[in-house]
MARLUMBA-472370 format. One record per residue: y, x, z of N, C-alpha, C in turn. Coordinates in pm, whole numbers, padded with zeros to 5 digits, always signed. Layout:
<atoms>
YXZYXZYXZ;...
</atoms>
This chain:
<atoms>
+12157+10192+10121+12102+10150+10285+12131+10285+10325;+12172+10315+10479+12175+10442+10532+12011+10448+10610;+11983+10547+10588+11860+10576+10657+11864+10573+10811;+11715+10506+10842+11701+10488+10977+11686+10579+11037;+11717+10636+11192+11673+10754+11270+11528+10752+11273;+11461+10864+11233+11293+10854+11288+11297+10947+11417;+11201+10923+11447+11164+10978+11579+11097+11058+11544;+11030+11216+11657+10964+11336+11633+10835+11261+11610;+10781+11324+11495+10641+11287+11475+10604+11163+11368;+10756+11112+11353+10685+10988+11273+10752+10869+11340;+10755+10712+11291+10751+10617+11332+10675+10581+11442;+10727+10526+11578+10652+10504+11642+10661+10313+11667;+10569+10282+11766+10588+10138+11775+10714+10103+11864;+10712+10196+11964+10811+10187+12071+10988+10223+12029;+10967+10312+11901+11110+10298+11884+11184+10190+11845;+11311+10173+11894+11397+10052+11834+11422+10041+11737;+11417+10126+11639+11447+10100+11480+11340+10036+11437;+11242+10023+11474+11102+09943+11425+11056+09848+11477;+11135+09770+11586+11101+09645+11606+11119+09526+11540;+11217+09534+11420+11174+09420+11346+11054+09450+11262;+10965+09558+11279+10839+09515+11203+10693+09506+11279;+10718+09581+11362+10579+09552+11498+10646+09477+11618;+10758+09385+11652+10788+09316+11739+10832+09417+11875;+10890+09317+11957+10938+09353+12082+10833+09372+12142;+10871+09475+12247+10760+09497+12307+10832+09405+12481;+10957+09354+12422+10964+09289+12566+10909+09150+12615;+10956+09088+12665+10924+08979+12747+10914+08817+12628;+10946+08828+12520+10974+08708+12430+10973+08767+12276;+10901+08701+12213+10885+08737+12074+10979+08711+11988;+11049+08821+11889+11134+08845+11809+11108+08707+11685;+11215+08637+11652+11191+08526+11562+11135+08580+11438;+11190+08675+11366+11112+08718+11267+10988+08836+11269;+10929+08870+11390+10814+08955+11417+10722+08868+11299;+10638+08983+11267+10518+08948+11168+10407+08937+11331;+10341+08814+11310+10243+08801+11398+10111+08747+11330;+09990+08839+11374+09843+08791+11353+09814+08672+11386;+09780+08552+11305+09734+08429+11365+09623+08471+11440;+09575+08375+11552+09431+08387+11572+09334+08277+11551;+09282+08342+11490+09135+08211+11485+09051+08171+11562;+09014+08049+11569+08946+08036+11682+08797+08063+11611;+08731+08027+11736+08584+08065+11734+08499+08011+11625;+08558+07891+11615+08476+07840+11528+08486+07809+11390;+08565+07927+11377+08631+07954+11221+08741+07874+11158;+08806+07785+11263+08903+07661+11188+08997+07656+11313;+09116+07615+11258+09237+07632+11381+09215+07536+11450;+09246+07556+11555+09236+07418+11691+09398+07344+11649;+09361+07222+11678+09460+07105+11662+09538+07120+11779;+09481+07167+11879+09619+07156+11955+09686+07280+11977;+09646+07412+11930+09755+07513+11950+09781+07519+11808;+09902+07504+11769+09988+07516+11621+10073+07662+11616;+10074+07718+11487+10132+07817+11493+10271+07750+11473;+10363+07889+11490+10476+07829+11415+10485+07795+11249;+10545+07689+11206+10561+07683+11051+10574+07792+10960;+10660+07915+10992+10678+08017+10895+10592+08113+10916;+10473+08153+10999+10441+08233+11008+10293+08250+10939;+10265+08376+10866+10157+08409+10763+10023+08349+10815;+09955+08283+10789+09819+08260+10808+09728+08298+10698;+09620+08341+10750+09487+08353+10686+09396+08223+10703;+09375+08231+10581+09287+08084+10530+09144+08118+10499;+09073+08006+10603+08907+08041+10594+08876+08033+10476;+08781+08124+10380+08701+08163+10280+08625+08019+10299;+08609+07930+10144+08540+07815+10150+08382+07891+10093;+08262+07843+10126+08140+07878+10070+08120+07879+09941;+08019+07940+09862+08017+07951+09740+07928+07804+09729;+07985+07761+09607+07866+07605+09597+07740+07654+09576;+07627+07547+09582+07480+07579+09538+07492+07511+09436;+07436+07576+09335+07362+07531+09154+07274+07404+09215;+07304+07286+09152+07193+07156+09139+07078+07222+09094;+06974+07179+09120+06846+07201+09073+06808+07200+08906;+06787+07264+08830+06771+07231+08709+06925+07296+08601;+07030+07347+08676+07135+07347+08625+07161+07507+08690;+07250+07584+08598+07245+07723+08608+07405+07730+08656;+07468+07805+08754+07594+07814+08780+07675+07919+08686;+07794+07923+08661+07849+08011+08585+07850+08147+08652;+07781+08245+08533+07762+08375+08577+07619+08399+08594;+07553+08316+08636+07434+08315+08679+07349+08355+08564;+07233+08455+08569+07144+08499+08459+07068+08377+08416;+07042+08353+08287+06912+08247+08250+06797+08245+08313;+06714+08168+08315+06613+08167+08400+06527+08217+08282;+06390+08296+08315+06296+08383+08219+06226+08290+08145;+06202+08307+08007+06128+08176+07953+06013+08262+07891;+05926+08184+07843+05818+08288+07736+05886+08334+07625;+05821+08442+07561+05854+08518+07493+05893+08458+07346;+05932+08512+07232+06015+08475+07141+05843+08412+07063;+05875+08289+07021+05728+08246+06892+05635+08221+07002;+05657+08198+07082+05548+08115+07206+05589+08025+07261;+05519+07959+07322+05564+07830+07390+05453+07793+07487;+05523+07752+07632+05412+07723+07741+05339+07604+07755;+05195+07619+07763+05164+07496+07770+05122+07467+07863;+05119+07313+07902+05090+07258+08049+05007+07284+08099;+04986+07294+08227+04858+07282+08317+04834+07409+08293;+04930+07542+08281+04902+07664+08320+04764+07764+08203;+04777+07689+08100+04679+07757+07991+04742+07851+07893;+04857+07894+07952+04920+08035+07854+05009+07982+07721;+05053+08071+07702+05126+08052+07555+05075+08026+07448;+05087+07939+07320+05041+07969+07182+05098+07967+07075;+05078+08044+07022+05191+08010+06844+05163+07876+06824;+05292+07811+06777+05342+07709+06715+05309+07664+06570;+05223+07585+06504+05186+07517+06420+05266+07485+06327;+05277+07570+06195+05391+07547+06081+05347+07399+06041;+05444+07296+06061+05454+07177+05988+05427+07157+05845;+05344+07094+05793+05348+07088+05658+05399+06984+05620;+05480+06920+05501+05538+06784+05431+05419+06720+05352;+05349+06688+05458+05244+06578+05359+05304+06493+05242;+05343+06418+05341+05402+06274+05272+05500+06366+05138;+05564+06464+05167+05666+06507+05065+05568+06580+04955;+05466+06630+04967+05359+06677+04858+05338+06557+04779;+05233+06486+04863+05186+06331+04759+05293+06315+04699;+05449+06299+04755+05538+06206+04675+05549+06300+04533;+05589+06436+04538+05646+06517+04452+05464+06497+04346;+05350+06479+04400+05246+06502+04279+05257+06360+04237;+05279+06254+04300+05303+06103+04180+05430+06101+04113;+05526+06156+04166+05637+06199+04092+05551+06245+03920;+05513+06376+03962+05490+06444+03838+05379+06369+03774;+05280+06291+03792+05164+06230+03752+05213+06102+03675;+05375+06077+03724+05385+05936+03655+05456+05990+03517;+05536+06111+03528+05631+06160+03444+05496+06202+03300;+05394+06245+03361+05319+06295+03278+05230+06160+03180;+05212+06079+03280+05161+05909+03208+05292+05887+03135;+05363+05873+03120+05460+05820+03065+05535+05953+02938;+05522+06083+02925+05584+06141+02880+05449+06166+02745;+05296+06208+02766+05196+06206+02700+05252+06081+02574;+05238+05945+02627+05240+05849+02521+05394+05878+02423;+05454+05923+02505+05599+05917+02351+05582+06034+02305;+05521+06147+02359+05475+06291+02274+05411+06231+02176;+05298+06131+02190+05181+06109+02066+05263+06008+01992;+05349+05965+02037+05393+05833+01951+05503+05893+01877;+05574+06021+01865+05661+06113+01785+05535+06195+01671;+05389+06192+01725+05292+06212+01599+05273+06132+01509;+05263+05977+01535+05221+05922+01446+05290+05883+01363;+05215+05831+01216+05278+05831+01116+05336+05701+01062;+05437+05696+01018+05533+05561+01009+05510+05533+00855;+05485+05390+00842+05475+05383+00698+05537+05244+00678;+05612+05216+00567+05667+05114+00493+05562+05003+00462;+05549+04869+00547+05512+04790+00512+05536+04642+00501;+05691+04628+00508+05767+04503+00478+05770+04493+00323;+05711+04375+00259+05692+04378+00124+05817+04322+00105;+05891+04298+00180+06036+04197+00140+06033+04082+00034;+06141+04011-00029+06110+03889-00118+06080+03795-00012;+05998+03699-00105+06004+03598-00006+05884+03579+00045;+05863+03581+00201+05780+03595+00295+05785+03458+00423;+05666+03428+00454+05649+03290+00540+05786+03335+00659;+05855+03238+00734+05961+03237+00832+05881+03283+00958;+06001+03299+01063+05933+03381+01164+05833+03243+01244;+05719+03282+01309+05659+03222+01370+05620+03241+01523;+05622+03162+01599+05575+03213+01724+05494+03249+01796;+05459+03374+01869+05378+03462+01873+05392+03558+01825;+05284+03634+01823+05274+03815+01735+05180+03840+01685;+05183+03897+01515+05040+03874+01435+05045+04028+01414;+04965+04095+01414+04920+04224+01401+04815+04194+01268;+04859+04301+01169+04714+04330+01072+04712+04468+01105;+04527+04474+01100+04508+04591+01163+04373+04620+01007;+04407+04742+00964+04371+04790+00884+04288+04895+00888;+04162+04915+00849+04080+05021+00843+04067+05112+00750;+04139+05210+00702+04102+05266+00572+04030+05326+00536;+03939+05366+00427+03843+05455+00384+03871+05570+00281;+04007+05621+00332+04057+05731+00283+03993+05884+00371;+03956+05977+00285+03870+06081+00351+03999+06194+00352;+04125+06177+00296+04190+06308+00296+04212+06368+00453;+04191+06299+00524+04230+06378+00684+04102+06454+00708;+04014+06439+00632+03848+06508+00650+03829+06646+00608;+03760+06716+00703+03708+06819+00590+03615+06815+00545;+03567+06904+00465+03437+06896+00392+03328+06881+00501;+03308+06978+00633+03209+06931+00716+03192+06786+00784;+03332+06732+00788+03337+06631+00864+03282+06501+00745;+03318+06521+00637+03253+06448+00566+03133+06407+00562;+03047+06579+00569+02883+06501+00558+02850+06494+00694;+02904+06541+00772+02872+06477+00894+02887+06331+00919;+02966+06278+00876+02987+06120+00930+02947+06059+00830;+02914+06107+00721+02854+06064+00567+02939+05966+00507;+03084+06024+00494+03186+05940+00446+03185+05953+00261;+03120+06054+00222+03119+06063+00044+03211+06119+00027;+03286+06172-00077+03377+06228-00120+03500+06194-00147;+03623+06206-00152+03763+06127-00180+03771+06030-00288;+03769+05893-00288+03731+05809-00381+03869+05736-00401;+03925+05772-00367+04097+05675-00321+04098+05605-00219;+04207+05551-00205+04214+05438-00059+04184+05327-00084;+04105+05251-00012+04060+05139+00001+04063+05060+00174;+04031+04946+00164+04052+04901+00336+03926+04858+00278;+03829+04981+00449+03695+04926+00453+03730+04799+00570;+03828+04803+00642+03861+04729+00758+03943+04611+00752;+03934+04498+00775+04087+04392+00727+04109+04287+00847;+04155+04287+00954+04158+04184+01054+04308+04153+01097;+04297+04038+01169+04446+03990+01188+04413+03956+01341;+04495+04021+01434+04528+03984+01569+04634+03895+01607;+04607+03804+01656+04726+03715+01694+04722+03709+01859;+04843+03737+01955+04858+03698+02050+04972+03620+02083;+04984+03543+02180+05102+03442+02218+05043+03369+02316;+05104+03240+02330+05073+03137+02460+04936+03141+02456;+04863+03120+02368+04708+03074+02388+04609+03206+02395;+04457+03204+02401+04401+03310+02434+04432+03378+02286;+04404+03518+02306+04416+03644+02164+04331+03585+02091;+04363+03626+01962+04226+03579+01835+04235+03684+01738;+04139+03751+01718+04107+03840+01617+03997+03800+01504;+04061+03785+01414+03983+03754+01297+03940+03814+01172;+03873+03851+01115+03846+03939+01021+03834+03862+00869;+03881+03947+00804+03919+03897+00659+03809+04009+00564;+03725+03948+00494+03586+04016+00446+03670+04125+00360;+03655+04222+00276+03724+04317+00229+03723+04268+00099;+03563+04139+00060+03571+04123-00065+03571+03992-00121;+03642+03970-00031+03729+03811-00041+03776+03828-00161;+03743+03702-00263+03801+03695-00417+03949+03592-00380;+04064+03683-00408+04194+03629-00385+04279+03663-00488;+04388+03559-00505+04510+03618-00578+04556+03755-00550;+04591+03805-00617+04700+03937-00562+04804+03958-00635;+04938+03891-00570+05065+03919-00657+05108+04001-00729;+05114+03983-00871+05155+04096-00980+05025+04157-01007;+04902+04084-01001+04772+04162-01033+04682+04032-01068;+04538+04052-01039+04464+03936-01100+04395+03902-00986;+04335+03811-00990+04251+03766-00898+04107+03854-00844;+04113+03899-00758+03992+04026-00739+03945+03992-00583;+03917+04105-00532+03863+04144-00426+04005+04208-00319;+04015+04140-00237+04145+04188-00181+04168+04311-00109;+04032+04411-00103+04096+04541-00113+04149+04639-00188;+04124+04531-00272+04218+04586-00408+04381+04610-00396;+04425+04526-00326+04578+04512-00311+04659+04641-00268;+04559+04736-00130+04607+04829-00082+04544+04988-00175;+04494+04959-00277+04484+05042-00334+04595+05037-00457;+04592+04966-00492+04770+04904-00622+04888+04945-00535;+04878+04881-00437+04995+04889-00383+05029+04929-00200;+04958+04977-00191+04974+05024-00016+04993+04898+00073;+05033+04956+00204+05045+04856+00298+05156+04719+00263;+05226+04766+00152+05353+04660+00130+05246+04544+00083;+05196+04558-00059+05120+04484-00092+04986+04413-00024;+04943+04453+00034+04850+04418+00120+04915+04336+00215;+05006+04346+00282+05074+04278+00380+05110+04137+00258;+05170+04147+00160+05239+04042+00082+05111+03965+00041;+04978+04020+00025+04844+03914-00033+04807+03852+00083;+04821+03890+00219+04758+03878+00320+04867+03711+00340;+04972+03772+00353+05091+03641+00364+05103+03537+00300;+05048+03566+00129+05074+03441+00040+04922+03387+00063;+04814+03421+00096+04711+03372+00082+04696+03298+00219;+04743+03329+00337+04773+03238+00450+04848+03182+00506;+04970+03223+00506+05074+03187+00544+05124+03210+00652;+05033+03300+00723+05096+03355+00842+05145+03480+00810;+05273+03505+00880+05350+03591+00904+05321+03729+00960;+05286+03858+00896+05267+03972+00957+05378+04081+01021;+05388+04013+01158+05502+04114+01234+05483+04272+01252;+05367+04329+01253+05341+04443+01236+05208+04508+01199;+05202+04608+01144+05103+04681+01087+05049+04803+01116;+04921+04795+01143+04860+04903+01208+04741+04952+01139;+04743+05055+01098+04616+05145+01003+04535+05310+01098;+04430+05266+01107+04300+05323+01136+04238+05391+01039;+04229+05544+01067+04153+05650+00959+04047+05672+01025;+03965+05734+00940+03779+05758+00977+03787+05882+01097;+03877+05999+01049+03859+06120+01161+03920+06094+01292;+04006+05987+01298+04070+05951+01434+03989+05848+01499;+03925+05779+01439+03858+05668+01505+03732+05721+01564;+03668+05838+01504+03555+05895+01583+03607+05984+01699;+03771+06012+01713+03817+06102+01823+03851+06022+01882;+03890+05907+01890+03926+05798+01976+03792+05753+02056;+03681+05739+01971+03576+05690+02052+03509+05805+02130;+03483+05934+02119+03433+06024+02178+03525+06089+02273;+03705+06046+02238+03820+06040+02369+03749+05967+02504;+03736+05839+02442+03682+05791+02577+03523+05744+02610;+03444+05846+02566+03328+05899+02659+03218+05817+02563;+03261+05708+02420+03153+05670+02372+03188+05512+02415;+03122+05419+02347+03151+05310+02373+02973+05232+02367;+02975+05122+02424+02865+05031+02391+02841+04948+02276;+02732+04956+02214+02739+04875+02083+02581+04800+02101;+02558+04691+02053+02466+04579+02081+02417+04559+01932;+02325+04654+01843+02312+04541+01746+02163+04431+01785;+02161+04356+01705+02024+04287+01710+01901+04354+01630;+01924+04419+01564+01800+04450+01479+01824+04627+01481;+01719+04652+01433+01718+04839+01430+01804+04888+01291;+01886+04960+01317+01989+04999+01181+01930+05144+01078;+01921+05148+01043+01890+05284+00924+01961+05289+00808;+02019+05349+00802+02149+05387+00669+02178+05498+00654;+02096+05605+00568+02115+05718+00540+02248+05780+00519;+02270+05690+00429+02445+05727+00366+02549+05705+00479;+02500+05635+00579+02636+05650+00693+02554+05714+00814;+02455+05809+00795+02402+05898+00881+02366+05776+00999;+02318+05702+00975+02291+05598+01098+02151+05589+01083;+02094+05557+01263+01944+05564+01242+01929+05507+01406;+01958+05397+01426+01953+05344+01586+01884+05209+01601;+01841+05215+01735+01728+05088+01766+01805+04957+01795;+01740+04848+01773+01778+04731+01836+01778+04744+01998;+01902+04673+02022+01952+04649+02176+02085+04750+02211;+02145+04680+02345+02253+04749+02375+02187+04904+02424;+02336+04973+02343+02335+05160+02393+02430+05183+02379;+02451+05280+02437+02612+05427+02414+02621+05443+02278;+02703+05462+02225+02717+05511+02122+02822+05653+02081;+02780+05768+02054+02955+05850+02024+02993+05808+01903;+03118+05904+01867+03222+05872+01755+03126+05882+01622;+03074+05933+01597+03013+05923+01462+02883+05808+01429;+02842+05784+01561+02693+05645+01541+02803+05509+01535;+02911+05559+01632+02986+05406+01581+03065+05381+01471;+03089+05457+01414+03176+05497+01276+03058+05437+01180;+02943+05467+01175+02803+05439+01106+02784+05298+01124;+02763+05257+01254+02764+05107+01289+02881+05025+01233;+02991+05047+01239+03103+05005+01188+03113+04972+00998;+03063+05059+00968+03061+05070+00810+02926+05043+00731;+02838+05038+00767+02725+05030+00727+02699+04851+00656;+02695+04842+00576+02638+04727+00513+02497+04706+00523;+02415+04796+00522+02251+04755+00515+02207+04703+00668;+02241+04640+00700+02183+04565+00826+02125+04463+00790;+02196+04390+00726+02095+04239+00730+02080+04235+00548;+01951+04191+00504+01983+04135+00387+02066+04018+00316;+02046+03892+00454+02127+03811+00437+02300+03811+00430;+02349+03868+00531+02475+03853+00560+02554+03942+00536;+02494+04101+00499+02568+04228+00436+02693+04244+00474;+02803+04187+00395+02913+04264+00478+02989+04156+00580;+02948+04053+00568+02968+03974+00704+02930+04010+00797;+02809+04059+00837+02752+04138+00934+02868+04288+00998;+02877+04348+00881+02953+04433+00943+03096+04429+00981;+03132+04304+00945+03256+04288+01008+03262+04268+01144;+03128+04144+01172+03099+04154+01309+03066+04269+01386;+03029+04339+01336+03009+04478+01396+03158+04556+01434;+03248+04565+01309+03355+04635+01352+03470+04566+01448;+03436+04407+01462+03543+04316+01591+03440+04407+01710;+03317+04444+01731+03294+04466+01860+03242+04598+01888;+03302+04701+01766+03336+04838+01805+03479+04845+01833;+03581+04797+01771+03714+04791+01798+03761+04728+01946;+03714+04622+01983+03722+04563+02068+03654+04646+02228;+03564+04736+02173+03506+04799+02284+03572+04922+02317;+03659+04998+02199+03744+05095+02262+03860+05065+02303;+03888+04948+02246+04009+04874+02336+03981+04891+02487;+03871+04821+02499+03811+04824+02645+03816+04915+02723;+03756+05046+02660+03755+05169+02725+03874+05219+02729;+03958+05203+02648+04073+05321+02641+04175+05246+02744;+04183+05138+02815+04263+05089+02901+04181+05086+03021;+04058+05138+03044+03991+05150+03181+04091+05232+03285;+04073+05208+03400+04112+05287+03511+04065+05429+03502;+03974+05489+03473+03941+05638+03419+04033+05690+03353;+04072+05624+03252+04156+05706+03143+04278+05729+03187;+04337+05632+03327+04483+05672+03387+04445+05792+03512;+04314+05823+03539+04300+05920+03658+04231+06039+03593;+04209+06058+03482+04155+06142+03415+04254+06196+03322;+04285+06276+03361+04422+06383+03287+04376+06408+03123;+04211+06452+03119+04169+06527+03037+04162+06405+02899;+04098+06302+02953+04059+06224+02871+04202+06138+02832;+04314+06153+02934+04421+06045+02904+04469+06111+02774;+04487+06291+02772+04541+06329+02703+04470+06356+02540;+04349+06366+02554+04256+06319+02432+04289+06191+02345;+04274+06112+02443+04282+05965+02364+04431+05972+02293;+04531+05993+02383+04656+06020+02331+04657+06087+02213;+04604+06221+02203+04575+06286+02097+04532+06207+01945;+04394+06189+01983+04294+06119+01902+04404+06011+01852;+04455+05923+01899+04604+05825+01877+04661+05831+01748;+04731+05913+01813+04822+06011+01691+04787+06053+01589;+04636+06128+01588+04611+06133+01472+04592+06013+01353;+04512+05920+01429+04415+05808+01322+04511+05683+01318;+04633+05701+01367+04701+05582+01368+04806+05591+01249;+04883+05490+01199+04984+05436+01092+05040+05332+01125;+05139+05347+01148+05195+05173+01191+05340+05161+01101;+05352+05007+01083+05479+05003+01022+05632+05068+01068;+05692+05100+00990+05838+05115+01001+05907+05054+01089;+05954+05074+01191+06039+04967+01290+05949+04904+01414;+05801+04946+01393+05727+04884+01536+05793+04987+01635;+05798+04917+01718+05813+05017+01860+05693+05054+01940;+05729+05154+02018+05607+05185+02056+05535+05095+02213;+05685+04987+02276+05653+04851+02317+05577+04788+02245;+05555+04762+02143+05488+04652+02046+05378+04731+01994;+05316+04820+02011+05232+04872+01978+05121+04915+02084;+05207+04952+02212+05156+04915+02355+05060+04818+02363;+05155+04675+02334+05094+04509+02380+04951+04544+02236;+04975+04581+02142+04862+04593+02036+04729+04618+02135;+04772+04760+02188+04658+04808+02274+04584+04738+02356;+04677+04652+02430+04641+04540+02564+04576+04398+02522;+04636+04384+02414+04551+04254+02347+04415+04291+02296;+04390+04396+02268+04279+04458+02178+04155+04472+02295;+04166+04464+02422+04085+04492+02507+04090+04277+02593;+04147+04189+02493+04149+04089+02570+04118+03965+02421;+04013+04022+02365+03975+03933+02229+03785+03934+02220;+03758+03947+02357+03621+03880+02352+03571+03849+02498;+03472+03747+02462+03433+03642+02572+03507+03557+02614;+03560+03526+02738+03639+03447+02807+03787+03493+02762;+03816+03614+02727+03964+03649+02723+04023+03601+02618;+03928+03584+02496+04002+03578+02355+03908+03538+02284;+03948+03509+02176+03855+03496+02017+03833+03565+01956;+03705+03602+01914+03687+03685+01746+03604+03600+01674;+03663+03585+01549+03649+03486+01421+03615+03593+01285;+03537+03503+01203+03550+03580+01098+03604+03452+01024;+03684+03477+00896+03758+03382+00825+03682+03244+00770;+03694+03146+00784+03600+03026+00748+03567+03034+00632;+03453+03056+00568+03382+03094+00445+03286+02990+00411;+03296+02926+00259+03177+02875+00232+03076+02871+00191;+03041+03025+00177+02888+03071+00110+02911+03198+00137;+02801+03321+00099+02773+03441+00137+02835+03522+00060;+02921+03457-00049+03007+03538-00147+03131+03565-00104;+03149+03518+00038+03254+03535+00096+03390+03446+00042;+03359+03311-00051+03490+03249-00069+03519+03172+00039;+03636+03143+00066+03680+03098+00132+03662+02935+00140;+03676+02884+00290+03643+02744+00283+03819+02684+00300;+03812+02623+00184+03966+02582+00141+04014+02493+00276;+03937+02366+00309+03999+02282+00418+03970+02348+00564;+03837+02461+00616+03869+02494+00748+03950+02597+00755;+03940+02727+00661+04020+02793+00676+04170+02745+00657;+04240+02670+00623+04346+02634+00626+04382+02561+00760;+04300+02472+00787+04288+02452+00964+04353+02543+01044;+04236+02651+01021+04270+02766+01116+04375+02816+01123;+04428+02883+01024+04575+02924+00961+04698+02847+01036;+04692+02750+01032+04772+02629+01079+04788+02618+01209;+04681+02660+01313+04704+02672+01442+04733+02798+01502;+04700+02910+01402+04742+03034+01477+04888+03027+01410;+04958+02959+01304+05113+02981+01277+05179+02892+01366;+05110+02796+01458+05183+02713+01563+05158+02762+01704;+05091+02883+01656+05064+02950+01836+05007+02876+01870;+04891+02826+01884+04804+02703+01933+04625+02748+01919;+04629+02868+01954+04534+02935+01957+04395+02841+02062;+04475+02772+02189+04373+02721+02282+04326+02631+02217;+04363+02530+02088+04317+02425+02052+04226+02462+01940;+04193+02562+01898+04099+02600+01783+03942+02580+01845;+03908+02455+01778+03756+02445+01795+03667+02537+01726;+03538+02524+01799+03455+02620+01752+03385+02607+01596;+03386+02526+01534+03342+02512+01392+03458+02554+01305;+03561+02598+01401+03690+02690+01290+03644+02845+01344;+03618+02865+01448+03632+03032+01481+03456+03039+01510;+03401+03080+01414+03255+03142+01429+03232+03237+01429;+03108+03338+01445+03100+03499+01419+03105+03533+01282;+03052+03424+01200+03022+03492+01024+03137+03416+00947;+03217+03310+01012+03288+03260+00955+03235+03127+00861;+03087+03071+00854+03011+02994+00822+03034+02870+00903;+03005+02769+00860+02993+02632+00928+02907+02647+01024;+02852+02644+01162+02732+02607+01213+02683+02478+01155;
</atoms>
């Protein structure tokens, strides 16, 4: 492009060469001249005066929108708030520190869960320590019968006692193993039945002579004793449970003692026993002496001792399953430990079956169950053939609800 001629001193509006830019100074505007659009006084273009369509206009600026209450516009600084860690109180009382939330229900839930684990784990641990013995005699046994029958035996073995314990409990030396206590516990559709078999009962022992029944244990252990009971009663024994002296004392002490109610004052130096008549609390050694002593009545002797044994055994069972046992962890643990030490059970018995045994022992007195001596005809504890067979038949049929009073008496004698 050829240079346009310049006037002296630079471009001037009146110079013809620049009329295309500044417009003509003549009477009419040039078509391609740039013009400034006149803005009306109101800030809006007049509807009557219209500028040429090809002229450049300056558009009016729109005012910035005002933010709505409670909302910030883009780029606006955030509103001032309370300092970190503080909250503003309503009413103008100033900030306060937040209180930490404690999951109370979560803590309680975990405590209950751990408590349930403890309640389940301790008995299973104790069960692993319980002695298992072979008690199934095999051979010709009574057929399966309704209900469940346990043979409960109190052994007079001193093998688990130290010299000091033998002296304190008055058990004497280790004179072999015999059964101080023999009981049958039957559970089923009717009331629970706890029946004592006097250890001096004269019965035939398989493979041996006719003699006192407690000799069966000395000659052949649990197997021969189970066989002797089954063949003389016709009642099938489902589970065998044996309790020793030392563990029995520990169990009584673990539950805080039991209540005994002797009818007469009892004094037996050999059993370390000296107690007045009437109901009273007994600790472990006293309860053992009360259950073992035969020097309580010149008339009843071993028969009365069997009654005392049922009284103590049922009292221990009642205390063991009281609510206090399950809310006191120390008592619960001590009782489980004492049970593990004192009990021997038949091989094949399950924790559930022995648990049912413990529960049944709390329901063998008063309205909850029956406690009897085996029917006898004299103080020499010869069994009454007719009455004893009637009682055995009702147990075999699991019909304890039909047992009349003349068959179930505390001494076994006919009233």
